[in-house]
C-alpha positions as CSV (number, residue, x, y, z in Angstrom):
1,X,83.7,78.2,222.8
2,X,80.0,77.5,223.5
3,X,78.5,74.1,224.0
4,X,75.3,73.0,222.2
5,X,72.5,71.5,224.2
6,X,71.8,67.8,223.4
7,X,68.1,68.1,223.8
8,X,65.6,70.9,223.1
9,X,63.1,71.6,225.9
10,X,59.6,70.7,224.9
11,X,56.9,72.9,226.2
12,X,53.2,72.0,226.1
13,X,53.9,68.5,224.9
14,X,50.7,66.4,224.4
15,X,51.0,62.8,225.3
16,X,49.0,59.9,223.7
17,X,47.2,57.6,226.0
18,X,50.1,55.1,226.1
19,X,52.5,57.8,227.2
20,X,50.0,59.0,229.9
21,X,49.6,55.4,231.1
22,X,53.3,55.0,231.3
23,X,53.3,57.3,234.4
24,X,51.6,54.5,236.3
25,X,54.9,52.5,235.9
26,X,57.2,54.6,238.1
27,X,58.7,53.1,241.2
28,X,58.4,55.2,244.4
29,X,61.5,55.9,246.4
30,X,61.8,54.1,249.8
31,X,59.5,55.7,252.3
32,X,57.2,57.3,249.8
33,X,53.7,56.1,249.0
34,X,53.5,54.6,245.5
35,X,50.1,56.3,244.9
36,X,51.4,59.7,246.0
37,X,54.6,59.3,243.9
38,X,52.6,58.5,240.8
39,X,50.3,61.5,241.3
40,X,53.2,63.8,241.9
41,X,55.2,62.6,238.9
42,X,52.1,63.2,236.7
43,X,51.5,66.6,238.3
44,X,55.0,67.7,237.7
45,X,55.4,66.2,234.2
46,X,52.0,66.8,232.5
47,X,50.0,69.7,231.3
48,X,46.5,69.9,232.8
49,X,44.8,68.1,229.9
50,X,47.1,65.2,230.1
51,X,46.8,65.2,233.9
52,X,43.0,64.9,233.7
53,X,43.4,61.9,231.4
54,X,46.0,60.4,233.8
55,X,43.6,60.8,236.7
56,X,41.1,58.6,234.9
57,X,43.6,55.9,234.3
58,X,44.9,56.3,237.9
59,X,41.5,55.8,239.5
60,X,40.5,53.0,237.1
61,X,43.6,51.1,238.2
62,X,42.4,51.4,241.9
63,X,45.0,53.9,243.1
64,X,44.2,56.4,246.0
65,X,43.7,60.1,245.1
66,X,44.1,60.9,248.8
67,X,47.5,59.2,249.3
68,X,49.9,61.3,251.3
69,X,53.6,62.2,251.0
70,X,56.0,61.6,254.0
71,X,54.9,64.9,255.5
72,X,51.2,63.8,255.5
73,X,50.1,66.0,252.6
74,X,47.9,64.9,249.7
75,X,48.8,66.1,246.2
76,X,45.7,68.3,246.3
77,X,47.2,70.1,249.3
78,X,50.6,70.3,247.7
79,X,49.2,71.7,244.4
80,X,47.1,74.2,246.4
81,X,50.3,75.8,247.6
82,X,51.6,76.4,244.1
83,X,50.6,79.4,242.0
84,X,50.0,77.2,239.0
85,X,48.3,74.4,240.9
86,X,44.7,75.7,240.9
87,X,43.6,73.8,237.8
88,X,45.2,70.7,239.2
89,X,43.3,71.1,242.5
90,X,40.1,71.4,240.5
91,X,41.0,68.2,238.5
92,X,41.8,66.3,241.6
93,X,38.5,67.4,243.3
94,X,36.5,66.5,240.2
95,X,38.2,63.1,240.1
96,X,37.1,62.5,243.7
97,X,40.0,63.7,245.9
98,X,38.9,64.8,249.3
């Protein structure tokens, strides 16, 4: 007997502005910078086009692009360690990350 999946995986999903802005509402776990957590959630959950839009909302809301994780790394540093992260590093740099 095989089981059917409840949900289909959606690849390349494009979010509207409200969905992109909803990523500003996540609560960070204890000990994690809210700013870093929001950036990381967007990085892991959005394609590059949505991420660029998110960065505009993120900076307009006054959040810090250079926030660090508990290990002291910025998202730009973390993304730079990932094979698929190059476009995200460029987007972060363009948005003003150091």
